C-alpha positions, 0 to 999 in steps of 0.5 A: 341246600338244593335251592342254589349253589350259595345255599349248598355252600352255606350248608357245607363249610366242612367241604370248604375247609377240607379242600383248603387244607388239601391245597398246601400253599394255596393262600399266603401265610398269615398270623393266627386269628380267632375265626367264626369258622363259617364267614359268608355274606349271610353270617352278619346280622343285627341283634340286641346286646346284653346291655340293651343296645343294638349291634351289627356284627358276626353272628354265627360261631358254631364252627369257631376256631383258631386259624390263619387269618386268611382262611376266614377271609378266603371263605367270605370272598368265595361266598361273594363269587358263589352268591353272584348269580343269586344276586344277579351280579356279573363277575366284574360286579362281584369282584368290585364287592370283593375289593370293597370288602378286602380294602375295608378289612385291610384299612381297619386292620392297619388302624389297629383299633377294634370299633363297632357299628353305631346305628346313628352312622350306619347306612343302607341295609345295615341301618335297616337291620339296626332300626328293626331291632330297636323298634321291635320288642320282646312282647311283639315276638311273643305275641307272634310266636305263641297262642293261648290254649286252655288259659295258658300261653303255648308255642305256636307250631309251624313249618320250622317249629315242631312238637316236643315229646314228653321226654324231651320236654321233661329233659329240657325243663329239668336242665333249664330249672337247674341252670336257673338256680345259678342265675340272679333271677331264677323266676325269669327261667321258669319253663312254660312250654318247649318245642323243637326247632328246625332252622338254618342249613349247617344246623339241620340234623342237630337238636334244637329247642325253643323254650318259652319262659316266664321272663319278667312275668305277666302276659307281656313279660314272657321270653323265648330261648333258643337251645342249640346243640353244638358239634365239633368245629369242622374248621378245627378238624381240618386245620393243623393249628393246636386248639385250646382245650375247651370244657365242652363244645358249647364252651368253645362257641360262647368263649370265642363269640364273647371275645370276637363280638363287641357286645354279646347277645342277651342271655348267651350261655353254654348248657348241657341237656342230657349228654349233649352240649347246647348254646342257650340264648334269647331269641331276638324279636326281629329277623336279624340276618342280612338276607340275599333275597333282600339284597337282590338288585340293590347294588348301592346297598350291597357295596355299602354292606361289603365295606361294613363287613370288611371292617367288622371282620377286622375288628373281630380279629383285633378284638380277640388278638393275643388270646390263647394262641392268636397273634398280637394286634401288632401282627395283625396291623402288620398284615394290614400294611401288606398288599401281596396277599390279596391277589392269591386269595382272590384267585383261590376264591374265584377258582373255588366258586367253580368247584362249588358249582360242580359239587352242587350239580353232583349233589342235585344229581345224587338227590334226584337219584335218591342216593348219598354219593355226593361228596357231602353225603 
């Protein structure tokens, strides 16, 4: 989080929602929609769906909740202005990206049909990500992230992969075995090794495991699973909209992800391990997120990506419309036909980007003095 204001922004979604909730009337009224809850430039990416095909879509739903449609959009727009210095963009260039995003979002809502990105028609950075997914295999991932030790395959340790304790290994293995008994092919989930995983910004501090399983069998058939603990949504905590009653926090994440994405990633499930809830999914064989480091200096590709992000966001809201309190597609189509919501949303996002800079400087100062007096601490 010390790396840049954008890294700080990524790791403090709760501050954004707390501040927005305190600013009554800051955004125009809008229909309720399902939200991933942490929409920003790096929360889009490619993955292999459970049908074996490659998709580009929203890809982080830990904070997912029901909220006014403009709340989700405001965080995305704010992220563009916060990230502009990292991308070497002027304020004018950042505003151009925002306009492309909002225009694409508005047009896609007005069209009223939830579509998805095809690899054959994708361009720029999005096409590159989809090509990577289609060219890399599970076997390549396994060979990169494991080693052979005493004639057995083991997870390779590294900066973000740490040894699991014996107790953690037993606990995870026991619950995966229990989960396997409910699956069509229980042998696929036979556990070979377990390690702890440290990844992401907003996810730091929660339990997360890498689980090496038998898969389809043989040296080339193994698979790796990610088991990530899920905490309550910070968006739901600060928004006054009545939320559905979920069986568990992982159930919330999986249910909303399945309804917002065109196709869900492979092996997406919710699971309890001990007294905590986890989202279980297969680790993808490629770096699947849009990354600002890769986008720096590529203005044409950024403009293309901004348009696609706007479309994908609108399609996710349309796809999940009319579900457990979300507005109907007709309500969202009507929003797409309006124009008065853009200016106040942009004004709020630009102002909030300045607030993020102030919070980031306070955070750095608190870090340097070794105390927890920063707002997020």
